[in-house]
Backbone as CSV, one residue per row, in Angstrom:
resi,resn,N_x,N_y,N_z,CA_x,CA_y,CA_z,C_x,C_y,C_z
1,MET,-1.558,3.000,6.539,-2.619,3.210,5.529,-2.146,3.914,4.320
2,LYS,-2.676,3.566,3.161,-2.219,4.015,1.880,-2.684,5.463,1.715
3,ASN,-1.849,6.268,1.081,-2.313,7.680,0.838,-3.460,7.749,0.041
4,ASN,-4.518,8.420,0.502,-5.830,8.499,-0.104,-6.083,9.937,-0.454
5,ARG,-5.879,10.360,-1.623,-6.085,11.807,-1.930,-7.599,12.302,-1.583
6,PHE,-8.532,11.435,-1.952,-9.885,11.802,-1.714,-10.134,12.075,-0.155
7,MET,-9.621,11.146,0.699,-9.856,11.301,2.084,-9.075,12.524,2.526
8,ASN,-7.881,12.822,2.001,-7.131,14.005,2.377,-7.898,15.288,2.138
9,VAL,-8.516,15.242,1.025,-9.373,16.418,0.569,-10.467,16.744,1.591
10,LEU,-11.098,15.632,1.897,-12.277,15.770,2.841,-11.807,16.079,4.215
11,LEU,-10.717,15.552,4.672,-10.158,15.940,6.066,-9.717,17.375,6.079
12,LYS,-9.004,17.873,4.967,-8.570,19.242,4.944,-9.863,20.204,4.923
13,ALA,-10.919,19.817,4.199,-12.189,20.635,4.168,-12.749,20.671,5.535
14,LYS,-12.700,19.554,6.235,-13.263,19.475,7.562,-12.470,20.494,8.545
15,GLU,-11.136,20.386,8.464,-10.261,21.280,9.262,-10.530,22.711,9.006
16,GLU,-10.726,23.066,7.738,-10.838,24.452,7.375,-12.451,24.894,7.402
17,ASN,-13.209,23.973,7.799,-14.740,24.215,7.827,-15.267,24.773,6.538
18,ILE,-14.909,24.072,5.475,-15.449,24.423,4.056,-16.003,23.098,3.537
19,ALA,-16.811,23.340,2.493,-17.486,22.265,1.805,-16.800,21.822,0.597
20,VAL,-16.914,20.605,0.157,-16.370,20.207,-1.183,-17.749,19.932,-1.966
21,GLY,-17.727,20.671,-3.095,-18.964,20.452,-4.028,-18.959,19.139,-4.695
22,ALA,-20.171,18.752,-4.964,-20.452,17.466,-5.689,-21.382,17.789,-6.781
23,VAL,-21.003,17.368,-8.041,-21.813,17.707,-9.145,-22.120,16.424,-9.972
24,ASN,-23.395,16.390,-10.319,-23.922,15.195,-11.082,-23.620,15.400,-12.627
25,ILE,-22.937,14.402,-13.112,-22.767,14.609,-14.625,-23.601,13.509,-15.343
26,PHE,-24.044,13.924,-16.545,-24.884,12.898,-17.257,-24.387,12.761,-18.718
27,ASN,-23.316,13.546,-19.242,-22.861,13.347,-20.420,-21.445,14.132,-20.471
28,TYR,-20.809,14.120,-21.653,-19.448,14.818,-21.799,-19.555,16.167,-21.441
29,LEU,-20.564,16.941,-22.016,-20.612,18.391,-21.709,-20.728,18.796,-20.316
30,THR,-21.522,17.930,-19.484,-21.572,18.338,-18.095,-20.301,17.966,-17.261
31,ALA,-19.639,16.860,-17.817,-18.246,16.530,-17.225,-17.294,17.579,-17.402
32,GLU,-17.245,18.033,-18.738,-16.262,19.023,-19.109,-16.512,20.389,-18.316
33,ALA,-17.828,20.777,-18.262,-18.186,22.077,-17.581,-17.721,21.989,-16.158
34,ALA,-18.046,20.880,-15.474,-17.814,20.777,-14.081,-16.280,20.832,-13.731
35,VAL,-15.509,20.082,-14.598,-14.118,20.078,-14.311,-13.418,21.417,-14.616
36,LYS,-13.843,22.066,-15.843,-13.249,23.319,-16.079,-13.666,24.454,-14.998
37,ALA,-14.848,24.334,-14.558,-15.229,25.403,-13.528,-14.456,25.166,-12.249
38,ALA,-14.339,23.925,-11.793,-13.596,23.683,-10.586,-12.062,24.131,-10.767
39,GLU,-11.544,23.784,-11.844,-10.146,24.181,-12.163,-10.008,25.759,-12.156
40,GLU,-10.909,26.375,-12.799,-10.921,27.825,-13.000,-10.898,28.527,-11.588
41,ILE,-11.671,28.040,-10.666,-11.738,28.735,-9.306,-10.835,28.035,-8.341
42,GLY,-10.185,27.020,-8.673,-9.158,26.328,-7.777,-9.749,25.507,-6.631
43,VAL,-10.790,24.893,-6.842,-11.309,24.050,-5.832,-11.419,22.604,-6.191
44,ASN,-11.583,21.671,-5.229,-11.735,20.215,-5.447,-13.154,20.032,-5.688
45,LEU,-13.466,18.917,-6.336,-14.791,18.589,-6.849,-15.100,17.101,-6.744
46,ILE,-16.227,16.785,-6.269,-16.728,15.318,-6.322,-17.587,15.168,-7.582
47,ILE,-17.206,14.277,-8.475,-18.109,13.929,-9.643,-19.043,12.843,-9.286
48,GLN,-20.251,13.036,-9.462,-21.295,12.065,-9.279,-21.963,11.785,-10.524
49,THR,-22.576,10.556,-10.640,-23.427,10.163,-11.827,-24.351,9.114,-11.426
50,SER,-25.199,8.741,-12.209,-26.257,7.779,-12.000,-25.932,6.407,-12.583
51,ALA,-26.473,5.311,-12.082,-26.331,3.939,-12.626,-26.582,3.873,-14.142
52,GLY,-27.668,4.668,-14.474,-28.125,4.713,-16.041,-26.987,5.272,-16.838
53,THR,-26.471,6.334,-16.296,-25.385,6.988,-17.116,-24.163,6.098,-17.321
54,VAL,-23.808,5.398,-16.214,-22.715,4.450,-16.263,-23.046,3.254,-17.243
55,GLU,-24.254,2.850,-17.158,-24.677,1.703,-18.079,-24.669,2.177,-19.530
56,HIS,-25.131,3.447,-19.722,-25.286,3.922,-21.175,-23.842,4.240,-21.747
57,PHE,-22.900,4.809,-21.002,-21.683,5.249,-21.543,-20.476,4.407,-21.099
58,GLY,-20.593,3.649,-20.053,-19.615,2.877,-19.482,-18.745,3.617,-18.516
59,ALA,-18.216,3.031,-17.403,-17.504,3.684,-16.473,-16.164,4.280,-16.995
60,GLN,-15.531,3.460,-17.801,-14.157,3.956,-18.424,-14.311,5.138,-19.116
61,LYS,-15.356,5.274,-19.966,-15.614,6.546,-20.698,-15.906,7.682,-19.849
62,LEU,-16.693,7.553,-18.824,-16.975,8.648,-17.841,-15.573,9.090,-17.103
63,ILE,-14.859,8.187,-16.724,-13.612,8.602,-16.095,-12.678,9.249,-17.080
64,LEU,-12.558,8.776,-18.307,-11.766,9.591,-19.335,-12.303,10.938,-19.540
65,TRP,-13.555,11.157,-19.496,-14.105,12.475,-19.719,-13.602,13.371,-18.621
66,THR,-13.618,13.017,-17.446,-13.246,13.894,-16.317,-11.770,14.181,-16.300
67,LEU,-11.026,13.163,-16.862,-9.513,13.320,-16.918,-9.073,14.149,-18.111
68,ARG,-9.922,14.129,-19.102,-9.490,14.735,-20.418,-9.038,16.178,-20.363
69,GLU,-9.869,16.965,-19.552,-9.503,18.425,-19.421,-8.183,18.537,-18.622
70,LYS,-8.018,17.690,-17.712,-6.838,17.753,-16.830,-5.515,17.544,-17.726
71,VAL,-5.615,16.547,-18.609,-4.444,16.170,-19.404,-4.129,17.246,-20.411
72,ARG,-5.125,17.962,-20.899,-4.896,18.988,-21.910,-4.036,20.103,-21.391
73,LYS,-4.029,20.368,-20.123,-3.325,21.461,-19.450,-1.767,21.205,-19.378
């Protein structure tokens, strides 16, 4: 099986009996805030959004938003 980072995060959380937070984003500001907060406290995060947000901004733009903060560091 291919190395799946998402699955590894979930399996580690299960082993350690901890939760992985999921945050709904609906624009750049919410994406930026979610990513910054997770990085500041050193936790993994699941980014969620709605079909309407994807239709409005496009999937590629949403993905770039979540990666932008990571690349700046």
